[in-house]
N, C-alpha and C positions, 0 to 999 in steps of 0.2 A: 503494501502499500503504501504509494504518496508519500511525502512526508511536509512534499508543496503543498501550503491553502489555498483557499480560496478569500477575496475577502468577505465574503458572510460564513465563513467558516471565525477568518479572526473575529467578527460581530461577535459571532455564539459566544466564544470565546470566553473574551473580554465581558459579555452583559453574566456571562456564570460566575465570577471573580466577584464582580459589583452584589451579586448575591449572595456570598457568603456571610454565615448564620441567622440567614434567612428564616422563618418557620413557616411562612405561606407565602408565598407569590402570586399576584393571578395579574393573567394577561389578558386584553381585549382583541378586541376583532381586527382582523385582517395585520398579524401580528406574528407573521412566522418566524421570523430571524427573531425578537425579544421571547418568545414560546421557547423555541428550541433552545435557545439560553437558559432558562428555565428549568427547563427537563435537563439541562448537562447538569446545572448544577445540584439538582434534587438528584440524579445518576453519582458525585460526586459527592454527596456531605455523607458526611460521618454520623451527620443526627438526622430525625426523622422531620423531613421536609414535605408540605403539603403544595402542591402546581395546580392552581386555577385557568384552564386557557376556555377561556369565552369560545363556543361552538364547539367544541370539542364534547365525545359522547364518553370518552375512555380517560380525559387528564379533566374531568370537571365535576363536581362528589356536590354540586350545586345542585337544583330545581327547578329554582324560580328565577333562574337570568341573573339581569344587571337589576332586581327591586331586592335581592338577597346580600349578590356582593353587596348595596350599595348600606346594606343593614351590618354586612360584616364590616367594615370599614368605620362607620361607625362604634361599631363595639371595639375598635380594636384590633380586629380578628381579621385582618389585613396587613402584613410589613411592606409589602411593596407592588410598587405596580407602574403599567410604563406608560408616558403621552410623548403625544407629538405633536406637532399644526403644520398648515399652511404657512404660518410666520411664528420664528420666534428673537427677542430680544435680547439683550443685555443686561436684562433685571427679573430673564426669565417667566415672562409674559406670555401667554400663548394663543394666538389667532386660527380660530375652528370656523370660522363666519366665512370671511370672507375678503378679499382685499383690489383698491384700487377705485378712490370715488367714496361717499359719505353712506353713509348704512339706514335706511338696509339698499339703495341704489348702488351694491357695488357694483364693480367691474369682472370679479371674480369669484365665483359663490362657492364655496367648501362645504361640508355634509353638516355640520353644524356640531354646536360642544355637549351634547348628548350631558351625562356626570359629568363631566372632566373639571367643570373648577368643584365641584365639591369633593373627588376623592384626591385633589390636588390640597386639597386643605388636611382630611385628615389621614392620607397615608405616610407614614414614616418617612421611606426609603420608595420616592418618586425615581425611576430615570431617564428624564428624556431623552428623544431616541425618532431622530431623522436622520438618512439616507443622506439625502440631496443636500449638501453642503456648498452653498452660495450665494451670492448678497441679496437673491431675491426668498433666500428663508433664511438666513440669518440680518436680519435686518435690525437698523438704529433705534425704533421704534414700532410694536407691533399699530398693522389700520384700526384692527379692532382686540380689544381683552375678550377673550371668552372666557381665559383662566387666568388668573392674573399670578404673578411672581409675589412674594414675601414682602411684605407691607407694615409698615409705622401705621395703621388704622383700629388698633384695639382691639380684632376681631379673632377670635380665640383660633390657634392656629397647630395641630399638634403634628402636622403634615410639611409636603413641600420638597423641593427638588435637591437631590446630591448631586446631577452634573446631567452632562450633555455628550450623548456618544453619536458618531455622525462616522461616514467614511472614511472621514479626515484625520478626527482625533477624539481625548477624552477631556470633555470640559471635567475640572469639579465646581462647585457652586457656593459661596460663602453666604449663608443666608440676613446673617448682619449685614456687611458689606455689600451687601446684595449684586454682587459682581462675580462671573466667571472666571474662572482660573489654569490657563492647560497646563495640562498634567504628562500626556504623552499624545505624541505622533503616531501614525500606525506605520508601521512598515513601506519605504517607499514614496513616504509623504516629507514636507519639509515644514516649518514652521514659517517661512514664508509663504508657502502655498496656504496655511490657516487666516492668514493676514492677511493676506489677498482676496481671500472667500468671505472673509466674517466682515460684517455691515455694523457689530456692535464694537468697542473696548474692549478687553478683556488681560486679565494681568498673566505674564508670560515671565516667568526664572528664565536667568542664565541656565544652557544646558539640559533643554527639556529633550527626557528620555525619551525613546519609541516603546513603542506598545507592547507586552509583553506576545510571546505568538507559542499558540497551542501546540504541545508537544506529540512528536506520536504517536502514544497511547492515548492519548483527548481523541487524536484525528480519528482516529481509530472505531473510537466508541461516536462520536459525531458522526460518522457517515456510515453504520451502523442500528445501533439500538437507538437514538436519537433522529434520525433519519426518519425510523421506522414508524418512532412514537408520533413527531410533528407532521409525519405524510397521512392520518391519519384525518386530521384535519386540514390540510394544507398539501392534495396530492398535487395539486399543478408546483407548488416550491420546491417539494421534495425534487419532483421529474427532469426539474432545468437545474437544479443547486445539485441530486446524488442523486444522476440518473442508476448507477448500479444500484442501489433501495428503495429504487421504484417497484 
């Protein structure tokens, strides 16, 4: 089995490391990479770990979909979740509504927020995930705040973002300073490339390291067991990324 890894495999591996120590991680719809990362974390966890993949029949112990997920989050029974958006800014605000023009007459419309803002406030380890890392996504200020980043508004908020993972890099997020910090760049990428494709300012230490790469044993696990497990919900994704497991 090849030790070379794909972009998707690197992201899956990175997500699994970000979920270390989590008891229960939930993954929303249209999220094959976060779902696979969560399943990998569970497979390598020394302790019992629960994974809920919405839309799955095998990786979902809930019986009432989103309603039950929201109840569990309010009870403190969801430790990690993933959010993304059409736009993200440097204060970790998320736009899931639309862009261009004044709401509601925006030039571009997206599906909407559903319960994103609710979960953003309650889940303690929210990982922002967006594969595309360009200035049209990583903007100075979102056109519409569908789910707000941390702010001094007096609202009780036990949850919030821990960072942002993209095709280029991993940013951590300081909830007090309300600012991203570049923690690593993916293999083959550079700090300059991250700067060129990011519309907001961020902290950038000297000597930014390279994102850790998956080892051969982990790649073998991802390409076999994890590919089969996530393939139950996302067969097209597995066919494209892991054709041998499809």
